C-alpha positions in Angstrom: -48.6 11.4 -19.2 -46.5 13.9 -21.1 -47.0 17.3 -19.5 -46.1 20.9 -20.5 -46.3 23.9 -18.1 -49.3 26.1 -18.6 -49.4 29.9 -19.2 -47.7 30.6 -15.8 -44.7 28.6 -17.0 -44.5 26.7 -13.8 -44.9 22.9 -13.5 -47.1 21.5 -10.8 -49.8 24.2 -10.9 -53.5 23.9 -12.0 -52.8 25.2 -15.6 -50.4 22.4 -16.5 -51.2 20.9 -19.9 -51.4 17.2 -20.6 -50.0 16.9 -24.1 -50.4 13.1 -24.4 -50.9 10.0 -22.4 -50.3 6.3 -23.0 -49.9 3.0 -21.1 -47.0 0.6 -20.9 -47.2 -2.7 -22.7 -46.6 -6.2 -21.1 -42.8 -5.5 -21.1 -43.2 -2.2 -19.4 -42.4 -0.2 -22.5 -44.1 3.0 -23.7 -43.5 5.7 -26.4 -44.5 9.2 -27.3 -43.9 9.8 -31.0 -43.0 13.0 -32.8 -42.9 15.2 -29.7 -42.8 18.9 -30.5 -39.7 20.7 -29.3 -40.3 22.2 -25.8 -39.9 21.6 -22.1 -41.8 18.8 -20.5 -42.2 16.5 -17.5 -43.4 12.9 -17.5 -45.8 11.6 -14.8 -46.2 7.9 -14.2 -49.2 6.5 -12.2 -51.1 3.3 -11.6 -48.4 1.3 -9.8 -49.6 -1.9 -8.1 -50.7 -1.9 -4.5 -47.8 -2.6 -2.1 -45.2 -1.0 -4.4 -43.4 2.4 -4.3 -41.2 4.4 -6.6 -37.6 3.5 -6.6 -35.2 6.3 -5.6 -34.2 8.7 -8.4 -30.8 8.4 -10.0 -29.4 5.7 -7.8 -26.8 4.4 -10.3 -24.5 6.3 -12.7 -26.3 5.2 -15.8 -29.3 7.2 -17.0 -30.7 4.2 -19.0 -30.6 1.9 -16.0 -31.7 4.1 -13.1 -35.1 5.5 -12.3 -35.9 9.1 -13.3 -39.0 9.9 -11.1 -39.3 11.6 -7.8 -41.4 10.2 -5.0 -44.5 11.7 -6.6 -44.0 9.7 -9.8 -43.0 12.8 -11.8 -39.7 13.4 -13.6 -37.7 16.7 -13.4 -38.3 19.0 -16.4 -36.4 18.1 -19.6 -36.2 19.8 -23.0 -36.8 18.3 -26.4 -34.9 20.1 -29.2 -35.5 20.2 -33.0 -34.0 17.2 -34.8 -33.3 15.3 -31.6 -33.2 11.5 -31.9 -35.2 9.0 -30.0 -34.5 8.8 -26.2 -35.4 5.5 -24.6 -33.9 6.3 -21.2 -36.9 8.1 -19.5 -38.1 5.4 -17.1 -39.6 4.8 -13.7 -38.6 2.0 -11.3 -40.8 0.5 -8.7 -40.2 -1.9 -5.8 -42.2 -3.4 -3.0 -42.8 -1.1 0.0 -39.8 -1.5 2.3 -40.2 -3.2 5.6 -36.6 -3.2 6.6 -34.7 -4.9 9.4 -34.5 -3.1 12.7 -31.6 -5.0 14.1 -28.6 -6.1 11.8 -27.6 -9.0 13.8 -24.1 -9.8 15.1 -21.0 -11.5 13.5 -18.2 -13.4 15.1 -15.3 -13.6 15.9 -12.3 -11.4 16.4 -9.1 -13.4 16.3 -5.3 -13.2 16.0 -3.3 -14.9 13.2 0.2 -14.8 11.8 1.0 -12.8 8.6 -0.1 -14.8 5.5 -2.5 -17.0 7.3 -6.3 -17.2 6.6 -8.5 -16.5 9.6 -11.5 -18.6 10.5 -14.7 -17.8 8.6 -16.6 -14.8 10.0 -20.1 -16.1 10.7 -23.5 -15.0 11.9 -23.7 -15.2 15.7 -27.0 -13.5 16.1 -29.5 -13.2 13.2 -31.1 -10.0 12.0 -34.5 -9.1 13.2 -37.5 -6.9 12.1 -39.2 -6.3 8.8 -40.3 -8.8 6.3 -39.0 -10.2 3.0 -35.8 -11.9 1.9 -32.5 -10.7 3.4 -29.6 -9.1 1.4 -26.1 -9.0 2.7 -22.9 -7.2 1.8 -19.5 -7.2 3.7 -17.2 -4.2 4.2 -13.6 -3.8 5.3 -11.7 -0.8 6.6 -9.1 0.3 4.1 -6.3 2.9 4.2 -4.2 4.0 1.2 -0.7 5.5 1.7 -1.3 6.5 5.3 -4.6 8.4 4.6 -7.4 8.1 7.1 -9.1 4.7 6.7 -12.5 4.3 5.0 -15.1 1.5 4.9 -15.2 -0.1 1.5 -17.6 -2.7 0.1 -15.9 -6.1 -0.7 -17.0 -7.1 -4.2 -18.9 -10.4 -4.5 -19.0 -10.7 -0.6 -22.8 -11.0 -0.4 -23.3 -14.1 1.7 -24.4 -14.6 5.2 -20.8 -15.6 6.2 -17.4 -14.5 4.8 -13.9 -15.8 4.7 -11.3 -13.1 3.9 -8.5 -15.5 2.8 -4.8 -14.9 3.7 -4.2 -11.6 5.4 -0.9 -9.6 5.8 -2.0 -6.8 8.0 -4.5 -6.3 10.8 -8.0 -5.9 9.2 -11.5 -4.9 10.3 -14.8 -6.2 8.9 -18.5 -5.6 9.3 -21.6 -7.1 7.7 -24.5 -5.0 6.3 -28.0 -6.3 5.9 -31.3 -5.1 4.5 -34.6 -6.6 3.3 -35.1 -7.0 -0.4 -36.7 -3.9 -1.9 -35.2 -1.6 0.7 -32.5 1.0 0.0 -30.7 1.3 3.2 -28.4 -1.3 4.9 -28.0 -1.6 8.6 -24.4 -2.3 9.8 -23.3 -5.0 12.3 -20.6 -4.9 14.9 -17.0 -4.8 13.9 -14.8 -7.8 13.9 -11.0 -7.4 14.2 -8.5 -9.8 12.7 -5.2 -9.0 14.4 -2.3 -10.0 12.1 1.1 -10.5 13.8 3.9 -9.5 11.6 6.5 -12.1 10.5 9.1 -12.7 13.2 6.6 -12.3 16.0 6.6 -15.1 18.7 5.0 -18.2 17.1 5.2 -16.8 13.6 7.6 -17.6 10.9 10.2 -15.2 9.4 9.5 -13.0 6.3 12.8 -14.1 4.7 13.6 -17.6 3.4 17.3 -17.1 3.1 19.8 -14.7 4.7 23.5 -14.9 4.5 26.7 -12.9 4.7 29.9 -13.2 2.7 33.2 -11.3 2.8 34.1 -9.3 -0.3 37.9 -8.8 -0.6 39.5 -7.9 2.8 37.3 -5.0 3.8 33.7 -5.4 2.7 30.7 -7.6 3.5 27.9 -8.5 1.2 24.5 -8.9 2.8 22.1 -11.2 0.8 18.5 -12.1 1.6 15.5 -13.7 -0.2 11.8 -13.2 0.6 8.8 -15.1 -0.4 6.4 -13.5 -2.9 5.5 -10.0 -1.7 1.7 -9.4 -1.7 2.1 -5.7 -0.7 4.7 -3.0 -1.1 7.6 -3.2 1.5 10.7 -1.2 2.2 13.8 -3.0 3.5 16.5 -1.5 5.7 19.8 -3.3 6.3 21.1 -2.6 9.8 24.6 -3.2 11.3 25.8 -3.6 14.9 28.9 -4.6 16.8 27.0 -5.5 20.0 23.4 -6.4 19.0 22.1 -3.5 21.0 23.0 -0.4 19.0 22.0 -0.7 15.3 22.9 1.6 12.4 21.3 1.8 9.0 23.6 1.0 6.2 21.1 0.8 3.3 17.4 1.1 2.3 16.0 -1.0 -0.5 12.5 -0.7 -2.0 10.9 -4.1 -2.2 10.6 -5.7 -5.6 6.9 -6.3 -5.0 7.0 -9.6 -7.1 3.7 -11.2 -6.0 4.3 -14.6 -7.7 8.0 -15.4 -7.3 10.7 -15.1 -4.7 12.4 -11.7 -4.3 16.2 -11.5 -4.0 18.3 -8.7 -2.6 22.0 -7.9 -2.1 23.7 -4.9 -0.4 27.4 -4.3 -0.1 28.6 -2.9 3.3 31.9 -1.1 2.7 32.7 -0.1 6.3 32.5 -3.2 8.6 34.8 -3.2 11.6 37.5 -5.6 12.9 36.0 -8.4 14.9 32.2 -9.0 15.3 29.8 -7.6 12.7 26.1 -8.3 13.2 23.5 -7.7 10.5 19.7 -7.8 10.4 16.9 -6.8 8.0 14.1 -4.5 8.9 11.0 -4.6 6.8 8.3 -1.8 6.8 5.0 -2.2 5.0 3.3 0.6 3.1 1.1 1.2 6.2 4.1 1.4 8.6 4.1 -2.1 10.1 7.6 -3.1 11.1 9.2 -6.6 11.2 12.8 -7.7 11.9 14.8 -10.7 10.8 17.1 -12.7 13.1 20.6 -11.2 13.2 23.6 -12.8 11.4 27.2 -12.6 12.5 30.4 -12.4 10.5 33.8 -12.0 12.1 36.5 -10.0 10.3 40.0 -10.7 11.6 43.3 -9.4 10.1 46.6 -8.0 11.4 46.6 -4.5 12.8 48.7 -3.2 9.9 46.0 -4.5 7.4 43.1 -2.8 9.2 43.2 0.4 7.1 41.5 -0.1 3.8 42.4 2.1 0.7 40.1 1.7 -2.3 39.4 1.6 -5.1 42.9 0.9 -6.4 43.4 1.8 -9.2 41.4 5.0 -8.7 40.1 7.7 -11.0 38.0 10.2 -9.0 37.7 9.5 -5.3 40.0 7.5 -3.0 38.4 6.1 0.1 40.3 5.4 3.3 38.7 3.7 6.2 39.9 2.0 9.4 38.3 -1.2 10.6 39.4 -1.0 14.2 39.9 1.8 16.8 43.4 2.6 17.8 45.0 3.8 21.0 46.6 6.7 19.3 46.2 8.8 16.1 47.0 7.2 12.8 48.9 9.5 10.4 48.7 9.1 6.6 50.8 10.7 3.9 50.2 10.4 0.2 53.5 10.9 -1.7 54.9 11.0 -5.2 57.6 8.6 -6.4 60.0 11.5 -5.8 59.1 11.6 -2.1 57.0 14.8 -2.2 54.0 14.8 0.2 50.8 15.8 -1.5 48.2 14.9 1.2 48.4 14.5 4.9 45.5 12.8 6.7 44.7 11.8 10.3 42.5 9.1 11.8 41.8 10.3 15.3 42.4 8.0 18.3 39.5 5.8 19.3 37.4 6.5 16.2 36.2 4.7 13.1 36.5 6.9 10.0 35.9 6.8 6.3 37.8 9.6 4.6 37.0 10.5 1.0 40.0 12.0 -0.8 39.4 13.6 -4.2 42.2 12.6 -6.6 40.7 13.6 -10.0 43.2 16.4 -10.4 46.3 14.2 -9.9 48.3 13.2 -12.9 48.0 9.5 -13.9 50.8 7.4 -12.5 52.0 5.6 -9.3 51.7 7.1 -5.8 52.3 5.8 -2.3 50.2 6.0 0.9 52.3 5.8 4.0 50.3 4.8 7.1 51.9 5.5 10.5 50.3 3.4 13.3 50.6 4.1 17.0 53.6 2.3 18.4 55.8 3.0 15.4 54.5 0.4 12.9 54.6 1.7 9.3 52.8 0.3 6.2 53.2 1.6 2.6 50.5 1.0 0.0 51.0 1.6 -3.7 48.1 3.6 -5.3 47.7 3.7 -9.1 45.9 6.8 -10.5 44.3 6.4 -13.9 
């Protein structure tokens, strides 16, 4: 029925005016032709026994959802002059819901290594209560960029059991169940899949190749390769001389290539004389940390070669670093070919230093760096300024 409010202007009172009425055809279609502009409601009636009205506006599509309230009436709507046909006023019905009263239980929590697929999550105790076919959906707990986690529906996961496939971080699952025709799902217990990060006991490493190589006399290149990266990672290259105290030398954002290997290279300009250990720390987008094994490279050179001066030739900034600690201060003098001292520097006793010396203002040409080691040893290095 197409209804207009009566003289009191209020719908749902005794003076409401039934403007027209009709019945649906075999396909459930109906139509009111040439409706006069004004404000109306529609009232549907005569649904079969055992059915009830579907909840109003349950999906974000006015032509697919139901438009009636629990009394079979729509909310008021307005027809305007010249308006085209509107085929989206409809009423949905479904069988009266006799829903489950117990959602059942799923099994089983388990522990796996990163990248492995857990055993299938299955029904340990069936749902109970109500009548009619059962409908399932699975949910998992998801957190984005460190935000509080939320339960999200897993698309297409609508079977009695579920296998998540390979996992790379600890994950949580639950199954929801309802009877066909019911609106509300009941949620099961939560199953936890604990994922041990790569490098944990019994689990493989996250890198497939890791090697060190000297560059010139004073630097070390750190190279590593990872398998395809299913999520975003951050890598930190760490350095130590004793495998106990570690210092960060570089941070590298993961390439996030999900189909191919990922290759990385970092140049360490300030290793030390003797033993240099390196390892790779990996952090996932959700803060899970993993460490590679450590690698060792030994740098050995005469004491008078243990002060590096680079780049040479130089344009803007000259770097001076010592690769071993000395028993006394090391004195440095930068002089012109005429013997005039233009810079004096000191590497204090028992320290490792990197001194950055601005040289942009110097005239182009040849200079000398005299290095006075404890004990009287002297080394002179030619420095070319461009």
